[in-house]
C-alpha positions in Angstrom: 15.3 3.3 -13.6 12.0 4.9 -12.5 10.3 4.2 -9.5 7.6 1.8 -9.0 5.0 4.2 -8.0 1.5 3.0 -5.8 -1.5 4.4 -5.4 -5.1 4.7 -5.3 -8.3 5.1 -2.3 -7.7 3.1 0.7 -11.0 1.7 0.6 -13.0 0.4 -2.6 -16.2 2.9 -1.3 -18.0 3.6 -4.9 -17.7 2.8 -8.4 -17.3 6.5 -9.5 -14.1 7.1 -6.7 -12.5 4.0 -8.6 -12.6 6.2 -11.8 -11.7 9.8 -10.8 -8.6 8.7 -8.9 -8.2 6.1 -12.2 -8.5 8.6 -15.3 -6.2 10.8 -12.9 -3.3 8.0 -12.8 -4.0 7.2 -16.4 -3.1 10.8 -17.0 0.7 10.3 -14.8 1.5 8.1 -16.1 1.0 9.9 -20.0 2.7 12.9 -17.8 5.8 11.1 -16.2 6.5 8.0 -18.8 5.9 5.8 -15.8 3.6 2.6 -14.3 1.6 3.9 -11.4 -0.3 0.9 -9.8 -3.4 1.3 -8.8 -4.7 0.5 -5.3 -7.9 -0.1 -3.4 -9.3 -2.5 -0.5 -11.8 -4.9 -0.8 -11.5 -5.2 3.3 -10.1 -3.5 5.4 -10.6 -6.1 7.7 -8.2 -4.7 11.0 -10.3 -1.1 11.3 -9.6 -0.1 14.9 -14.0 -0.4 15.5 -16.3 -2.9 14.7 -18.9 0.3 13.1 -15.6 1.1 10.9 -16.3 1.5 6.6 -14.9 -2.1 5.8 -15.6 -1.6 1.9 -18.1 -3.7 -0.7 -15.9 -7.9 0.0 -14.3 -10.1 -1.8 -16.9 -10.7 -4.7 -17.7 -7.4 -5.5 -14.3 -5.1 -5.3 -12.2 -7.8 -6.8 -15.1 -7.1 -9.3 -14.9 -3.5 -9.8 -11.2 -3.8 -9.5 -11.3 -5.9 -12.6 -13.8 -3.2 -13.9 -10.9 -0.6 -13.4 -8.3 -2.9 -15.0 -10.1 -3.6 -17.9 -11.5 0.2 -18.5 -8.0 2.1 -17.9 -5.5 0.0 -18.4 -3.9 0.1 -15.0 -1.8 -3.1 -13.5 -3.7 -3.6 -9.9 -2.8 -3.6 -6.0 -4.4 -5.2 -3.3 -4.7 -6.5 0.5 -5.3 -9.9 1.7 -6.1 -10.8 5.6 -6.9 -14.6 4.5 -5.0 -17.2 3.0 -8.0 -18.5 1.1 -8.4 -15.3 -0.2 -5.2 -15.1 -2.4 -6.5 -17.7 -5.4 -9.4 -15.4 -5.7 -7.0 -11.9 -5.8 -4.5 -13.7 -7.8 -6.9 -14.4 -10.8 -7.3 -10.5 -10.6 -3.9 -8.4 -9.2 -0.3 -8.0 -10.2 0.8 -7.5 -6.8 -0.7 -9.2 -3.3 0.5 -7.5 -0.3 1.0 -8.7 2.7 -0.5 -6.4 5.8 2.2 -4.7 8.5 0.2 -7.1 11.3 0.6 -9.8 9.3 3.7 -10.4 7.6 4.4 -13.0 10.3 1.5 -15.3 9.0 2.9 -18.6 7.7 -0.2 -19.9 5.7 -1.1 -16.2 4.4 2.3 -15.3 3.3 2.6 -18.7 1.8 -0.8 -18.3 0.1 -0.2 -15.5 -1.1 3.5 -16.2 -3.0 1.5 -20.1 -4.6 -0.1 -17.7 -6.5 3.0 -16.8 -9.1 1.6 -12.6 -8.4 4.0 -10.0 -7.2 3.9 -9.9 -3.3 4.2 -7.1 -1.6 5.2 -7.4 2.4 4.7 -4.9 4.9 7.1 -4.5 7.5 5.4 -4.4 10.7 5.3 -1.4 13.2 6.7 -4.3 16.1 9.6 -5.1 13.2 12.8 -3.5 11.9 13.7 -4.0 8.9 16.8 -6.5 9.0 13.5 -8.4 10.7 12.0 -9.0 6.7 14.1 -11.7 5.6 12.4 -14.4 7.1 9.0 -12.9 6.0 10.6 -12.5 2.4 11.7 -16.9 3.1 9.0 -17.7 3.7 7.4 -16.3 0.4 11.0 -17.3 -1.8 10.2 -20.9 -0.3 7.4 -20.8 -1.3 7.2 -20.2 -4.8 7.6 -16.3 -5.3 10.0 -14.0 -7.6 9.5 -11.5 -6.8 8.7 -9.6 -3.2 8.5 -6.5 -2.7 9.6 -5.4 1.2 7.1 -2.0 2.1 8.1 0.6 4.8 5.5 2.2 7.0 6.5 3.0 10.4 7.1 1.3 13.8 5.6 1.4 17.1 7.6 3.8 19.9 5.1 4.7 22.5 1.2 4.5 22.9 -1.0 5.7 18.9 2.1 7.0 17.3 4.7 5.8 14.9 8.2 6.8 13.8 9.7 6.1 11.2 13.9 4.9 10.8 14.7 5.7 7.4 17.4 3.1 8.0 14.8 0.6 7.9 15.1 1.4 4.0 18.1 0.6 3.1 18.5 -2.3 5.3 15.8 -3.7 3.7 18.0 -3.3 0.4 20.5 -6.3 1.3 17.6 -8.3 1.5 14.9 -7.9 -1.9 15.8 -5.2 -4.3 12.5 -3.4 -3.8 11.7 -1.2 -1.3 8.8 0.7 -1.3 8.2 3.5 1.6 4.3 4.4 2.7 4.5 7.7 2.9 0.8 8.7 3.8 0.6 5.1 6.4 3.5 6.1 7.9 2.1 9.6 9.2 -0.7 7.5 11.2 -1.8 8.4 14.8 -2.9 4.5 15.4 -6.5 4.4 17.5 -6.0 8.1 18.6 -9.3 9.3 17.3 -11.5 8.6 20.0 -12.4 4.8 19.1 -10.2 5.4 14.7 -7.1 6.1 13.8 -5.5 9.8 12.7 -2.5 11.2 11.7 -1.4 14.1 9.3 -0.9 14.4 5.5 1.5 17.0 5.2 3.7 14.8 6.4 3.0 12.6 3.4 5.1 14.9 1.0 8.5 14.7 3.3 7.9 10.8 4.2 8.2 10.9 -0.1 11.2 13.2 -0.5 13.3 11.8 2.6 13.0 7.8 1.8 14.8 9.1 -1.7 17.4 9.9 -0.2 17.5 7.1 1.9 17.3 5.0 -1.4 13.7 4.0 -1.8 13.0 2.4 -5.0 9.2 2.8 -4.8 6.1 4.8 -3.3 2.8 4.5 -1.3 -0.3 6.2 -1.9 -3.2 6.7 -0.5 -5.0 9.2 -2.7 -8.7 10.9 -2.0 -9.9 14.2 -4.5 -11.7 14.6 -1.0 -9.7 12.9 2.0 -11.5 14.5 4.5 -14.9 12.4 3.4 -12.6 9.2 3.2 -14.3 6.7 4.7 -11.1 5.2 6.4 -8.0 6.9 6.6 -9.0 10.3 6.4 -6.8 11.8 7.9 -3.4 10.3 6.1 -4.9 10.1 2.3 -2.8 13.0 0.3 -4.9 15.3 -2.0 -5.8 13.1 -5.2 -4.9 17.4 -7.4 -1.6 17.6 -5.3 -0.4 13.5 -6.4 1.7 15.8 -9.5 3.5 18.0 -8.5 4.9 15.0 -5.6 5.6 12.9 -8.6 7.3 14.9 -10.4 9.7 15.8 -7.3 10.6 12.2 -7.4 11.6 11.3 -10.6 13.5 14.4 -11.2 
């Protein structure tokens, strides 16, 4: 069984950016016989600074994502931050993502589950893998049939994350699909004078280590020119490097 792949720019910056990334994902799907899910956020509601770019908002953002699905036939994933967003988002996307900071927000998880869509719950930076059985229980008892969990590192000190790869098999004991978030896990939160920074050179290593620990999927935020990205610039993988990395992971 081939792994799940999720990829796309951190935030919706423009229709042109979405088109550029979507075209490459379609090419990679054909090359490798896979089904990469297109990801981008309509609102980055948890930016470090109030002055940071957040995105086009719900209405415009969902229309732009719907255009990607219509033009390229890609499945879609996006995140929600408030429970009222679940219903309109569920009308457009295939996978609703619960952000790591919000994975214990009961109303948010329940609202996502009630849409009938796949629910991808990112593990909080302050929880262990085994702790994720409780968010999964909330989603399952609220009607979710397909629940994924995503590893993205833990906070063990100021402005840094550490990945304990034992969380992957621990979460596989809860659900059959565990994704490694290879780009957010290389973040250094709030370490950049009012913004999150990190080091993208570790992204391929994170992916390959996760594979060794049994991950069933991989999450990459990608951008044709990451340093010009309006969110998570330091952590996004260069779009032209995605091909080789996926090739390594599907061997």
